[in-house]
Biopython code that builds the backbone (N, CA, C, O; Angstrom):
import numpy as np
from Bio.PDB.StructureBuilder import StructureBuilder

atoms = [
    (1, "MET", "N", (91.687, 110.843, 106.475)),
    (1, "MET", "CA", (92.046, 110.610, 107.859)),
    (1, "MET", "C", (93.538, 110.285, 107.976)),
    (1, "MET", "O", (94.234, 110.814, 108.842)),
    (2, "LYS", "N", (94.010, 109.412, 107.095)),
    (2, "LYS", "CA", (95.417, 109.044, 107.162)),
    (2, "LYS", "C", (96.303, 110.265, 106.953)),
    (2, "LYS", "O", (97.284, 110.462, 107.670)),
    (3, "ALA", "N", (95.949, 111.084, 105.963)),
    (3, "ALA", "CA", (96.741, 112.277, 105.672)),
    (3, "ALA", "C", (96.757, 113.237, 106.859)),
    (3, "ALA", "O", (97.708, 113.997, 107.039)),
    (4, "GLU", "N", (95.715, 113.197, 107.653)),
    (4, "GLU", "CA", (95.637, 114.060, 108.831)),
    (4, "GLU", "C", (96.292, 113.413, 110.046)),
    (4, "GLU", "O", (96.275, 113.983, 111.136)),
    (5, "GLY", "N", (96.865, 112.237, 109.867)),
    (5, "GLY", "CA", (97.576, 111.576, 110.947)),
    (5, "GLY", "C", (96.705, 110.720, 111.854)),
    (5, "GLY", "O", (97.144, 110.307, 112.928)),
    (6, "ASP", "N", (95.493, 110.454, 111.438)),
    (6, "ASP", "CA", (94.578, 109.655, 112.264)),
    (6, "ASP", "C", (94.351, 108.283, 111.624)),
    (6, "ASP", "O", (93.274, 107.991, 111.105)),
    (7, "SER", "N", (95.380, 107.463, 111.675)),
    (7, "SER", "CA", (95.315, 106.133, 111.060)),
    (7, "SER", "C", (94.234, 105.262, 111.671)),
    (7, "SER", "O", (93.570, 104.501, 110.967)),
    (8, "GLU", "N", (94.058, 105.371, 112.970)),
    (8, "GLU", "CA", (93.051, 104.539, 113.634)),
    (8, "GLU", "C", (91.643, 104.872, 113.138)),
    (8, "GLU", "O", (90.820, 103.977, 112.948)),
    (9, "LYS", "N", (91.373, 106.148, 112.931)),
    (9, "LYS", "CA", (90.071, 106.552, 112.403)),
    (9, "LYS", "C", (89.913, 106.054, 110.966)),
    (9, "LYS", "O", (88.830, 105.617, 110.577)),
    (10, "ALA", "N", (90.974, 106.116, 110.190)),
    (10, "ALA", "CA", (90.933, 105.621, 108.817)),
    (10, "ALA", "C", (90.620, 104.125, 108.804)),
    (10, "ALA", "O", (89.807, 103.664, 108.004)),
    (11, "ILE", "N", (91.266, 103.372, 109.692)),
    (11, "ILE", "CA", (91.005, 101.934, 109.777)),
    (11, "ILE", "C", (89.550, 101.683, 110.143)),
    (11, "ILE", "O", (88.901, 100.812, 109.565)),
    (12, "GLN", "N", (89.044, 102.441, 111.097)),
    (12, "GLN", "CA", (87.644, 102.295, 111.501)),
    (12, "GLN", "C", (86.713, 102.544, 110.308)),
    (12, "GLN", "O", (85.760, 101.794, 110.095)),
    (13, "LEU", "N", (86.988, 103.585, 109.543)),
    (13, "LEU", "CA", (86.147, 103.899, 108.388)),
    (13, "LEU", "C", (86.253, 102.827, 107.302)),
    (13, "LEU", "O", (85.258, 102.489, 106.660)),
    (14, "PHE", "N", (87.455, 102.295, 107.100)),
    (14, "PHE", "CA", (87.620, 101.203, 106.138)),
    (14, "PHE", "C", (86.810, 99.983, 106.570)),
    (14, "PHE", "O", (86.153, 99.344, 105.749)),
    (15, "GLN", "N", (86.863, 99.663, 107.871)),
    (15, "GLN", "CA", (86.114, 98.506, 108.371)),
    (15, "GLN", "C", (84.606, 98.717, 108.204)),
    (15, "GLN", "O", (83.881, 97.791, 107.840)),
    (16, "GLU", "N", (84.143, 99.935, 108.474)),
    (16, "GLU", "CA", (82.727, 100.241, 108.295)),
    (16, "GLU", "C", (82.326, 100.111, 106.823)),
    (16, "GLU", "O", (81.255, 99.593, 106.508)),
    (17, "ALA", "N", (83.181, 100.578, 105.943)),
    (17, "ALA", "CA", (82.895, 100.454, 104.507)),
    (17, "ALA", "C", (82.805, 98.992, 104.105)),
    (17, "ALA", "O", (81.913, 98.606, 103.349)),
    (18, "LEU", "N", (83.724, 98.178, 104.608)),
    (18, "LEU", "CA", (83.682, 96.748, 104.276)),
    (18, "LEU", "C", (82.417, 96.097, 104.820)),
    (18, "LEU", "O", (81.846, 95.217, 104.175)),
    (19, "ASP", "N", (81.977, 96.520, 105.994)),
    (19, "ASP", "CA", (80.710, 96.015, 106.535)),
    (19, "ASP", "C", (79.547, 96.384, 105.615)),
    (19, "ASP", "O", (78.635, 95.584, 105.404)),
    (20, "ASN", "N", (79.587, 97.598, 105.072)),
    (20, "ASN", "CA", (78.536, 98.038, 104.159)),
    (20, "ASN", "C", (78.554, 97.268, 102.844)),
    (20, "ASN", "O", (77.509, 97.069, 102.225)),
    (21, "TYR", "N", (79.730, 96.836, 102.418)),
    (21, "TYR", "CA", (79.865, 96.078, 101.173)),
    (21, "TYR", "C", (79.728, 94.579, 101.385)),
    (21, "TYR", "O", (79.923, 93.801, 100.451)),
    (22, "LYS", "N", (79.394, 94.165, 102.602)),
    (22, "LYS", "CA", (79.386, 92.747, 102.969)),
    (22, "LYS", "C", (78.702, 91.874, 101.923)),
    (22, "LYS", "O", (79.245, 90.841, 101.531)),
    (23, "ASP", "N", (77.530, 92.272, 101.472)),
    (23, "ASP", "CA", (76.784, 91.459, 100.526)),
    (23, "ASP", "C", (77.363, 91.497, 99.116)),
    (23, "ASP", "O", (77.118, 90.592, 98.319)),
    (24, "LEU", "N", (78.120, 92.526, 98.809)),
    (24, "LEU", "CA", (78.684, 92.673, 97.471)),
    (24, "LEU", "C", (80.191, 92.461, 97.444)),
    (24, "LEU", "O", (80.825, 92.658, 96.407)),
    (25, "SER", "N", (80.763, 92.067, 98.561)),
    (25, "SER", "CA", (82.221, 92.061, 98.669)),
    (25, "SER", "C", (82.911, 91.117, 97.699)),
    (25, "SER", "O", (84.103, 91.275, 97.436)),
    (26, "SER", "N", (82.193, 90.142, 97.164)),
    (26, "SER", "CA", (82.851, 89.225, 96.241)),
    (26, "SER", "C", (83.009, 89.819, 94.848)),
    (26, "SER", "O", (83.773, 89.293, 94.039)),
    (27, "ILE", "N", (82.293, 90.918, 94.552)),
    (27, "ILE", "CA", (82.373, 91.481, 93.207)),
    (27, "ILE", "C", (82.564, 92.992, 93.159)),
    (27, "ILE", "O", (82.831, 93.534, 92.087)),
    (28, "SER", "N", (82.440, 93.670, 94.251)),
    (28, "SER", "CA", (82.435, 95.129, 94.251)),
    (28, "SER", "C", (83.828, 95.723, 94.050)),
    (28, "SER", "O", (84.740, 95.441, 94.827)),
    (29, "PRO", "N", (83.999, 96.551, 93.002)),
    (29, "PRO", "CA", (85.288, 97.226, 92.848)),
    (29, "PRO", "C", (85.548, 98.199, 93.989)),
    (29, "PRO", "O", (86.701, 98.469, 94.326)),
    (30, "ASN", "N", (84.484, 98.727, 94.584)),
    (30, "ASN", "CA", (84.659, 99.623, 95.729)),
    (30, "ASN", "C", (85.212, 98.873, 96.927)),
    (30, "ASN", "O", (86.073, 99.393, 97.638)),
    (31, "ALA", "N", (84.733, 97.667, 97.160)),
    (31, "ALA", "CA", (85.260, 96.863, 98.263)),
    (31, "ALA", "C", (86.724, 96.524, 98.006)),
    (31, "ALA", "O", (87.537, 96.536, 98.931)),
    (32, "ALA", "N", (87.062, 96.225, 96.761)),
    (32, "ALA", "CA", (88.457, 95.933, 96.421)),
    (32, "ALA", "C", (89.339, 97.139, 96.739)),
    (32, "ALA", "O", (90.435, 96.984, 97.277)),
    (33, "ALA", "N", (88.865, 98.329, 96.408)),
    (33, "ALA", "CA", (89.634, 99.544, 96.687)),
    (33, "ALA", "C", (89.800, 99.765, 98.190)),
    (33, "ALA", "O", (90.855, 100.208, 98.643)),
    (34, "VAL", "N", (88.762, 99.458, 98.956)),
    (34, "VAL", "CA", (88.855, 99.599, 100.412)),
    (34, "VAL", "C", (89.907, 98.630, 100.951)),
    (34, "VAL", "O", (90.746, 99.010, 101.767)),
    (35, "TYR", "N", (89.860, 97.383, 100.495)),
    (35, "TYR", "CA", (90.869, 96.414, 100.924)),
    (35, "TYR", "C", (92.277, 96.878, 100.540)),
    (35, "TYR", "O", (93.214, 96.760, 101.331)),
    (36, "GLU", "N", (92.417, 97.405, 99.326)),
    (36, "GLU", "CA", (93.724, 97.869, 98.859)),
    (36, "GLU", "C", (94.245, 98.999, 99.747)),
    (36, "GLU", "O", (95.407, 98.986, 100.154)),
    (37, "ASN", "N", (93.395, 99.966, 100.046)),
    (37, "ASN", "CA", (93.797, 101.086, 100.903)),
    (37, "ASN", "C", (94.060, 100.651, 102.335)),
    (37, "ASN", "O", (94.982, 101.151, 102.979)),
    (38, "LEU", "N", (93.261, 99.728, 102.832)),
    (38, "LEU", "CA", (93.475, 99.200, 104.177)),
    (38, "LEU", "C", (94.820, 98.480, 104.253)),
    (38, "LEU", "O", (95.557, 98.622, 105.228)),
    (39, "SER", "N", (95.126, 97.714, 103.222)),
    (39, "SER", "CA", (96.405, 97.017, 103.174)),
    (39, "SER", "C", (97.566, 98.012, 103.219)),
    (39, "SER", "O", (98.521, 97.819, 103.972)),
    (40, "ALA", "N", (97.485, 99.063, 102.425)),
    (40, "ALA", "CA", (98.558, 100.071, 102.409)),
    (40, "ALA", "C", (98.718, 100.734, 103.770)),
    (40, "ALA", "O", (99.837, 100.988, 104.216)),
    (41, "LEU", "N", (97.611, 101.010, 104.421)),
    (41, "LEU", "CA", (97.660, 101.627, 105.749)),
    (41, "LEU", "C", (98.309, 100.681, 106.759)),
    (41, "LEU", "O", (99.109, 101.105, 107.593)),
    (42, "LYS", "N", (97.964, 99.417, 106.677)),
    (42, "LYS", "CA", (98.554, 98.437, 107.598)),
    (42, "LYS", "C", (100.058, 98.287, 107.346)),
    (42, "LYS", "O", (100.824, 98.096, 108.290)),
    (43, "VAL", "N", (100.482, 98.372, 106.092)),
    (43, "VAL", "CA", (101.914, 98.342, 105.789)),
    (43, "VAL", "C", (102.595, 99.531, 106.448)),
    (43, "VAL", "O", (103.644, 99.386, 107.075)),
    (44, "ASP", "N", (101.995, 100.706, 106.302)),
    (44, "ASP", "CA", (102.556, 101.918, 106.919)),
    (44, "ASP", "C", (102.694, 101.769, 108.429)),
    (44, "ASP", "O", (103.613, 102.325, 109.031)),
    (45, "GLN", "N", (101.784, 101.022, 109.036)),
    (45, "GLN", "CA", (101.833, 100.816, 110.481)),
    (45, "GLN", "C", (102.774, 99.674, 110.873)),
    (45, "GLN", "O", (102.991, 99.424, 112.059)),
    (46, "GLY", "N", (103.326, 98.987, 109.881)),
    (46, "GLY", "CA", (104.219, 97.873, 110.156)),
    (46, "GLY", "C", (103.495, 96.589, 110.512)),
    (46, "GLY", "O", (104.096, 95.669, 111.066)),
    (47, "LEU", "N", (102.219, 96.519, 110.200)),
    (47, "LEU", "CA", (101.405, 95.346, 110.512)),
    (47, "LEU", "C", (101.259, 94.489, 109.258)),
    (47, "LEU", "O", (100.209, 94.473, 108.616)),
    (48, "LEU", "N", (102.342, 93.772, 108.920)),
    (48, "LEU", "CA", (102.378, 93.038, 107.662)),
    (48, "LEU", "C", (101.328, 91.930, 107.578)),
    (48, "LEU", "O", (100.740, 91.719, 106.518)),
    (49, "GLU", "N", (101.092, 91.237, 108.660)),
    (49, "GLU", "CA", (100.098, 90.164, 108.609)),
    (49, "GLU", "C", (98.705, 90.721, 108.314)),
    (49, "GLU", "O", (97.957, 90.137, 107.530)),
    (50, "ASP", "N", (98.360, 91.832, 108.928)),
    (50, "ASP", "CA", (97.074, 92.484, 108.650)),
    (50, "ASP", "C", (97.036, 93.012, 107.223)),
    (50, "ASP", "O", (96.004, 92.935, 106.556)),
    (51, "ALA", "N", (98.159, 93.546, 106.755)),
    (51, "ALA", "CA", (98.246, 94.052, 105.388)),
    (51, "ALA", "C", (98.041, 92.923, 104.387)),
    (51, "ALA", "O", (97.374, 93.099, 103.368)),
    (52, "ILE", "N", (98.616, 91.770, 104.684)),
    (52, "ILE", "CA", (98.471, 90.607, 103.799)),
    (52, "ILE", "C", (97.027, 90.141, 103.769)),
    (52, "ILE", "O", (96.513, 89.787, 102.708)),
    (53, "ALA", "N", (96.374, 90.138, 104.905)),
    (53, "ALA", "CA", (94.967, 89.728, 104.954)),
    (53, "ALA", "C", (94.102, 90.668, 104.111)),
    (53, "ALA", "O", (93.236, 90.211, 103.364)),
    (54, "ALA", "N", (94.330, 91.966, 104.228)),
    (54, "ALA", "CA", (93.561, 92.930, 103.432)),
    (54, "ALA", "C", (93.903, 92.791, 101.951)),
    (54, "ALA", "O", (93.022, 92.867, 101.095)),
    (55, "SER", "N", (95.172, 92.589, 101.657)),
    (55, "SER", "CA", (95.598, 92.402, 100.267)),
    (55, "SER", "C", (94.940, 91.162, 99.663)),
    (55, "SER", "O", (94.564, 91.159, 98.491)),
    (56, "ALA", "N", (94.807, 90.116, 100.467)),
    (56, "ALA", "CA", (94.157, 88.891, 99.992)),
    (56, "ALA", "C", (92.688, 89.153, 99.658)),
    (56, "ALA", "O", (92.168, 88.608, 98.685)),
    (57, "GLY", "N", (92.023, 89.980, 100.453)),
    (57, "GLY", "CA", (90.638, 90.334, 100.166)),
    (57, "GLY", "C", (90.523, 91.077, 98.844)),
    (57, "GLY", "O", (89.636, 90.794, 98.039)),
    (58, "ASP", "N", (91.417, 92.020, 98.625)),
    (58, "ASP", "CA", (91.451, 92.777, 97.373)),
    (58, "ASP", "C", (91.698, 91.829, 96.199)),
    (58, "ASP", "O", (90.990, 91.875, 95.193)),
    (59, "LEU", "N", (92.690, 90.988, 96.334)),
    (59, "LEU", "CA", (93.053, 90.066, 95.258)),
    (59, "LEU", "C", (91.912, 89.106, 94.935)),
    (59, "LEU", "O", (91.652, 88.823, 93.765)),
    (60, "LYS", "N", (91.245, 88.614, 95.941)),
    (60, "LYS", "CA", (90.126, 87.681, 95.736)),
    (60, "LYS", "C", (89.030, 88.321, 94.877)),
    (60, "LYS", "O", (88.496, 87.693, 93.962)),
    (61, "ILE", "N", (88.708, 89.573, 95.186)),
    (61, "ILE", "CA", (87.677, 90.274, 94.413)),
    (61, "ILE", "C", (88.133, 90.473, 92.974)),
    (61, "ILE", "O", (87.370, 90.222, 92.041)),
    (62, "ARG", "N", (89.363, 90.918, 92.790)),
    (62, "ARG", "CA", (89.863, 91.175, 91.434)),
    (62, "ARG", "C", (89.933, 89.893, 90.613)),
    (62, "ARG", "O", (89.639, 89.906, 89.418)),
    (63, "ARG", "N", (90.317, 88.792, 91.241)),
    (63, "ARG", "CA", (90.363, 87.520, 90.513)),
    (63, "ARG", "C", (88.976, 87.098, 90.078)),
    (63, "ARG", "O", (88.802, 86.600, 88.966)),
    (64, "ARG", "N", (87.981, 87.289, 90.939)),
    (64, "ARG", "CA", (86.603, 86.932, 90.582)),
    (64, "ARG", "C", (86.056, 87.831, 89.481)),
    (64, "ARG", "O", (85.379, 87.360, 88.566)),
    (65, "ARG", "N", (86.348, 89.118, 89.568)),
    (65, "ARG", "CA", (85.806, 90.075, 88.597)),
    (65, "ARG", "C", (86.498, 89.995, 87.250)),
    (65, "ARG", "O", (85.848, 90.012, 86.204)),
    (66, "PHE", "N", (87.833, 89.907, 87.281)),
    (66, "PHE", "CA", (88.596, 90.069, 86.048)),
    (66, "PHE", "C", (89.314, 88.814, 85.556)),
    (66, "PHE", "O", (89.655, 88.716, 84.377)),
    (67, "GLY", "N", (89.546, 87.856, 86.453)),
    (67, "GLY", "CA", (90.341, 86.690, 86.088)),
    (67, "GLY", "C", (91.818, 86.942, 86.368)),
    (67, "GLY", "O", (92.232, 88.068, 86.645)),
    (68, "ASP", "N", (92.583, 85.894, 86.291)),
    (68, "ASP", "CA", (94.001, 85.970, 86.647)),
    (68, "ASP", "C", (94.868, 86.688, 85.614)),
    (68, "ASP", "O", (95.967, 87.129, 85.949)),
    (69, "GLN", "N", (94.411, 86.816, 84.385)),
    (69, "GLN", "CA", (95.239, 87.405, 83.336)),
    (69, "GLN", "C", (95.058, 88.911, 83.171)),
    (69, "GLN", "O", (95.786, 89.535, 82.399)),
    (70, "HIS", "N", (94.120, 89.492, 83.870)),
    (70, "HIS", "CA", (93.863, 90.934, 83.763)),
    (70, "HIS", "C", (95.008, 91.715, 84.405)),
    (70, "HIS", "O", (95.594, 91.269, 85.391)),
    (71, "ALA", "N", (95.320, 92.871, 83.846)),
    (71, "ALA", "CA", (96.443, 93.685, 84.335)),
    (71, "ALA", "C", (96.277, 94.075, 85.803)),
    (71, "ALA", "O", (97.242, 94.026, 86.565)),
    (72, "ASP", "N", (95.064, 94.463, 86.208)),
    (72, "ASP", "CA", (94.843, 94.833, 87.615)),
    (72, "ASP", "C", (95.092, 93.649, 88.546)),
    (72, "ASP", "O", (95.697, 93.794, 89.608)),
    (73, "THR", "N", (94.621, 92.490, 88.136)),
    (73, "THR", "CA", (94.821, 91.289, 88.959)),
    (73, "THR", "C", (96.304, 90.960, 89.058)),
    (73, "THR", "O", (96.803, 90.653, 90.141)),
    (74, "LYS", "N", (97.000, 91.023, 87.946)),
    (74, "LYS", "CA", (98.433, 90.714, 87.948)),
    (74, "LYS", "C", (99.196, 91.683, 88.854)),
    (74, "LYS", "O", (100.098, 91.278, 89.588)),
    (75, "LEU", "N", (98.830, 92.953, 88.795)),
    (75, "LEU", "CA", (99.486, 93.946, 89.649)),
    (75, "LEU", "C", (99.257, 93.629, 91.120)),
    (75, "LEU", "O", (100.197, 93.680, 91.914)),
    (76, "ARG", "N", (98.028, 93.303, 91.495)),
    (76, "ARG", "CA", (97.725, 92.973, 92.888)),
    (76, "ARG", "C", (98.406, 91.672, 93.300)),
    (76, "ARG", "O", (98.811, 91.533, 94.455)),
    (77, "MET", "N", (98.540, 90.717, 92.383)),
    (77, "MET", "CA", (99.259, 89.478, 92.701)),
    (77, "MET", "C", (100.716, 89.796, 93.031)),
    (77, "MET", "O", (101.280, 89.255, 93.982)),
    (78, "THR", "N", (101.310, 90.673, 92.241)),
    (78, "THR", "CA", (102.701, 91.066, 92.477)),
    (78, "THR", "C", (102.838, 91.770, 93.830)),
    (78, "THR", "O", (103.770, 91.497, 94.587)),
    (79, "THR", "N", (101.924, 92.656, 94.121)),
    (79, "THR", "CA", (101.943, 93.365, 95.406)),
    (79, "THR", "C", (101.770, 92.388, 96.563)),
    (79, "THR", "O", (102.465, 92.485, 97.574)),
    (80, "HIS", "N", (100.847, 91.454, 96.412)),
    (80, "HIS", "CA", (100.586, 90.472, 97.470)),
    (80, "HIS", "C", (101.827, 89.600, 97.708)),
    (80, "HIS", "O", (102.204, 89.346, 98.852)),
    (81, "ARG", "N", (102.451, 89.151, 96.628)),
    (81, "ARG", "CA", (103.670, 88.340, 96.772)),
    (81, "ARG", "C", (104.773, 89.137, 97.454)),
    (81, "ARG", "O", (105.533, 88.595, 98.257)),
    (82, "SER", "N", (104.858, 90.420, 97.135)),
    (82, "SER", "CA", (105.869, 91.274, 97.761)),
    (82, "SER", "C", (105.650, 91.371, 99.270)),
    (82, "SER", "O", (106.600, 91.325, 100.051)),
    (83, "LEU", "N", (104.385, 91.507, 99.666)),
    (83, "LEU", "CA", (104.077, 91.559, 101.098)),
    (83, "LEU", "C", (104.433, 90.243, 101.784)),
    (83, "LEU", "O", (104.991, 90.236, 102.881)),
    (84, "LEU", "N", (104.106, 89.135, 101.130)),
    (84, "LEU", "CA", (104.445, 87.823, 101.696)),
    (84, "LEU", "C", (105.961, 87.671, 101.845)),
    (84, "LEU", "O", (106.448, 87.164, 102.855)),
    (85, "ARG", "N", (106.691, 88.113, 100.832)),
    (85, "ARG", "CA", (108.153, 88.034, 100.869)),
    (85, "ARG", "C", (108.704, 88.891, 102.017)),
    (85, "ARG", "O", (109.613, 88.468, 102.731)),
    (86, "ARG", "N", (108.148, 90.099, 102.186)),
    (86, "ARG", "CA", (108.592, 90.966, 103.285)),
    (86, "ARG", "C", (108.356, 90.320, 104.643)),
    (86, "ARG", "O", (109.192, 90.420, 105.542)),
    (87, "LEU", "N", (107.216, 89.660, 104.784)),
    (87, "LEU", "CA", (106.905, 88.997, 106.047)),
    (87, "LEU", "C", (107.892, 87.860, 106.308)),
    (87, "LEU", "O", (108.395, 87.709, 107.421)),
    (88, "LEU", "N", (108.162, 87.072, 105.287)),
    (88, "LEU", "CA", (109.134, 85.971, 105.439)),
    (88, "LEU", "C", (110.515, 86.496, 105.787)),
    (88, "LEU", "O", (111.197, 85.936, 106.644)),
    (89, "GLU", "N", (110.930, 87.571, 105.126)),
    (89, "GLU", "CA", (112.248, 88.154, 105.399)),
    (89, "GLU", "C", (112.324, 88.709, 106.820)),
    (89, "GLU", "O", (113.372, 88.637, 107.463)),
    (90, "SER", "N", (111.224, 89.255, 107.303)),
    (90, "SER", "CA", (111.234, 89.824, 108.651)),
    (90, "SER", "C", (111.303, 88.737, 109.718)),
    (90, "SER", "O", (111.705, 88.989, 110.854)),
    (91, "ARG", "N", (110.912, 87.545, 109.342)),
    (91, "ARG", "CA", (110.947, 86.434, 110.305)),
    (91, "ARG", "C", (112.243, 85.656, 110.278)),
    (91, "ARG", "O", (112.473, 84.801, 111.133)),
    (92, "SER", "N", (113.112, 85.946, 109.283)),
    (92, "SER", "CA", (114.364, 85.204, 109.241)),
    (92, "SER", "C", (115.501, 85.916, 109.897)),
    (92, "SER", "O", (116.617, 85.397, 109.931)),
]
sb = StructureBuilder()
sb.init_structure("model")
sb.init_model(0)
sb.init_chain("A")
sb.init_seg("    ")
for serial, (resi, resn, name, xyz) in enumerate(atoms, 1):
    if name == "N":
        sb.init_residue(resn, " ", resi, " ")
    sb.init_atom(name, np.array(xyz, "f"), 0.0, 1.0, " ", f" {name:<3s}", serial, name[0])
structure = sb.get_structure()
């Protein structure tokens, strides 16, 4: 959907997927991927606060599944910090 220029439809589908993963969202790698993609889409739209919220969901799942020392978790931590830094810079 995003590639076809329909970001709103992509967001709707991501939200529906997260609703479907509701019961498994604390451990599902699929839910983590949905959060990661939703975060990237929100960044593209310039919605940093929404992107940070989605990134936090992704990070929470990865921390529970893999722990803080896993490479995937560390990468998402770096990405999340970058988003937070961008938000702070945009407010100064």
